[in-house]
C-alpha positions in Angstrom: 10.8 19.0 -14.4 9.8 17.0 -12.1 10.2 16.3 -8.7 13.3 15.2 -6.8 12.3 11.5 -5.9 13.0 9.7 -3.0 15.2 7.7 -2.2 14.1 4.1 -3.8 11.3 5.5 -5.2 11.1 6.3 -8.9 8.0 6.5 -11.4 7.7 6.8 -15.2 4.6 8.3 -17.6 2.9 11.1 -18.8 2.7 14.1 -16.6 3.0 14.8 -13.3 5.0 12.8 -11.3 5.3 12.9 -6.9 8.2 11.8 -5.3 7.3 8.6 -4.2 6.2 7.9 -7.9 3.0 8.4 -8.5 2.1 10.1 -11.2 -1.0 12.2 -11.1 -2.7 11.7 -14.7 -3.0 7.8 -13.9 -4.4 8.4 -10.5 -6.9 10.2 -11.9 -7.9 7.9 -14.3 -8.7 5.5 -11.7 -12.0 4.2 -10.7 -13.5 4.1 -7.3 -14.0 0.3 -6.5 -15.5 -1.0 -3.3 -14.1 1.5 -0.9 -16.4 4.5 -0.7 -19.0 0.6 0.5 -16.6 -0.1 3.0 -16.0 3.1 4.7 -20.4 4.2 4.7 -20.8 1.2 6.3 -18.5 1.4 8.9 -18.6 5.1 10.1 -22.4 7.1 11.2 -23.9 9.4 8.0 -23.0 13.0 7.6 -19.5 12.2 9.1 -16.7 14.8 8.6 -14.2 12.5 7.7 -10.3 13.7 7.9 -8.2 11.9 4.2 -5.3 11.7 4.8 -3.2 11.0 1.5 -6.0 11.8 -0.6 -4.2 11.7 -4.1 -6.5 13.2 -6.8 -9.8 12.5 -4.7 -10.6 8.8 -6.1 -12.1 8.1 -2.9 -12.9 11.7 -1.7 -15.7 12.2 -5.0 -17.8 9.1 -3.9 -17.9 9.7 -0.4 -18.9 13.4 -0.5 -21.3 12.1 -3.4 -22.7 10.1 -0.4 -22.9 12.9 2.4 -20.1 13.1 4.1 -17.5 16.3 4.9 -14.3 15.5 3.8 -11.3 17.4 5.1 -8.6 15.9 2.0 -4.7 16.4 2.9 -1.6 15.3 0.5 2.0 16.3 0.4 1.6 16.7 -3.3 0.0 19.6 -4.6 -0.4 18.4 -7.9 -2.3 15.9 -6.7 -4.9 18.2 -4.2 -5.9 20.3 -7.9 -7.9 17.6 -8.3 -9.4 17.0 -5.9 -12.7 18.7 -6.5 -15.7 20.1 -3.5 -13.6 19.6 0.0 -11.2 21.2 1.5 -8.2 20.8 1.1 -5.2 21.1 2.4 -0.7 20.5 1.0 0.8 18.6 4.3 2.7 15.9 4.8 1.0 13.0 6.6 2.7 12.9 9.8 3.1 16.7 10.3 0.2 17.0 10.4 -1.5 18.8 13.2 -4.1 21.2 12.6 -5.4 21.2 16.6 -8.9 19.8 14.9 -10.9 16.5 16.0 -12.8 14.6 12.4 -15.4 11.5 13.7 -12.8 9.6 10.9 -9.7 9.7 10.5 -8.8 8.2 7.2 -5.5 6.6 6.6 -5.5 4.4 3.0 -3.7 3.5 0.6 -1.4 1.5 2.5 0.4 4.4 3.7 0.7 1.9 7.1 3.6 -0.2 5.5 5.7 3.2 5.3 9.2 1.4 4.7 10.2 3.9 7.6 9.5 2.9 10.4 9.5 6.1 12.3 7.1 7.8 9.3 4.7 5.2 9.8 5.1 6.4 14.0 4.0 9.7 13.2 1.3 8.8 10.4 -0.5 6.6 13.3 -0.2 9.5 16.2 -1.9 12.3 13.5 -4.7 9.6 13.3 -5.3 9.2 17.1 -4.6 13.2 17.5 -7.3 13.9 15.0 -9.4 11.9 16.3 -12.9 12.8 18.4 -13.9 11.2 21.0 -16.2 7.9 20.4 -14.5 8.3 16.6 -12.4 5.4 14.4 -9.6 5.2 12.3 -9.9 3.6 9.4 -6.6 2.4 8.0 -6.2 0.1 4.5 -3.9 -2.4 4.7 -2.0 -4.7 2.1 -4.0 -8.2 1.2 -2.0 -11.2 2.6 -0.7 -12.0 -0.9 0.0 -8.7 -2.1 4.4 -9.8 -1.7 4.0 -13.6 -3.1 2.6 -15.2 -5.8 4.2 -12.2 -8.5 3.9 -11.6 -11.2 0.2 -11.2 -11.2 -1.9 -8.6 -13.2 -5.7 -8.1 -13.1 -7.9 -6.7 -16.1 -10.0 -3.6 -15.1 -13.5 -4.0 -16.7 -13.5 -0.5 -18.1 -9.8 -1.4 -19.7 -6.6 -1.3 -17.8 -4.1 -4.1 -16.5 -2.4 -3.7 -13.4 0.6 -5.7 -13.3 3.0 -6.3 -9.4 5.8 -7.5 -11.0 8.1 -7.5 -8.6 8.3 -7.1 -4.7 11.8 -7.9 -3.2 13.8 -7.5 -0.1 16.2 -4.8 -0.1 16.6 -3.9 3.6 15.0 -4.4 7.2 12.0 -6.1 6.2 11.2 -3.7 3.9 10.6 -4.7 -0.4 11.0 -3.0 -3.2 8.2 -3.4 -4.9 7.4 -2.4 -9.0 4.2 -2.0 -10.8 3.1 -1.0 -13.9 -0.5 0.4 -14.9 -1.2 0.1 -19.1 -3.4 2.0 -21.1 -4.5 1.7 -24.6 -3.0 5.1 -25.0 -0.3 5.7 -21.7 1.5 3.3 -19.2 3.4 4.2 -16.3 5.2 2.5 -13.9 6.1 3.4 -10.4 9.0 1.8 -7.8 8.1 2.2 -4.1 9.7 0.6 -0.6 6.6 -1.1 1.8 7.5 -2.6 5.0 5.4 -5.8 4.4 3.2 -6.3 8.5 1.5 -9.7 9.8 -2.0 -9.4 11.6 0.5 -8.8 14.8 2.6 -6.5 13.9 0.4 -4.2 12.7 -1.9 -4.8 16.0 1.1 -4.0 18.0 2.5 -0.4 15.6 -1.3 0.1 16.8 -1.1 -0.1 19.8 1.8 1.9 20.2 0.1 4.8 18.9 -2.7 4.8 21.8 -5.0 2.5 19.2 -6.4 -0.7 18.5 -8.8 -3.0 16.2 -12.3 -2.3 17.3 -12.9 -4.8 14.0 -11.9 -5.6 10.6 -14.1 -4.9 7.7 -13.7 -7.2 4.9 -12.6 -10.8 4.9 -9.3 -10.2 3.6 -9.2 -8.0 6.7 -7.4 -5.3 5.0 -10.2 -2.0 6.2 -9.9 -2.1 9.3 -11.5 0.2 11.3 -9.8 1.1 15.2 -10.4 3.5 17.7 -8.6 4.2 20.9 -7.2 1.5 23.5 -8.3 1.7 26.8 -7.0 4.2 29.1 
């Protein structure tokens, strides 16, 4: 029996589907991209990373191979069952309060674009409260064309196709996004809600959580290194 979907979220395809429509089997097949290179270049060697929204450990495992220590957090037990070699904690990101601090806190997978503004605030505060003095937060944003130039598709070198089919407004600055992931032997779909953020809106959201941009790590400004704001 699959868990009840959140309002506005849906997922189809074989295997376990999380409440936000993510397919566990799809993410288990998804190859790691350049994320480990971006992360490694932005943080100290051997850092202890708190990875918020780790999923099945696609990036986790690559970071472990590079000598980092990783604590992987996800609200889905089905996702965390696929993680190997890291400490795992099953919890919603916004509720996390471990009483510990980490060299690096990572909020990837576009979680900063949560449709619920209050949940986004709580996620960013969770990042800030788990950060050691002198540490940094790494955040992955949506690309500037994420909600435009649709539909679009990308054929991965490993042989599957990703399509962003549509992204239309539903309420108060929130878009409903539909994605399709097609493999030779299986197809998954996901419908989810996302709140587009301009660079200014993103930086204001960080400021509200006591953080500020240290630098944008990629030319497209998708990956960001944030640090605590001025006292």
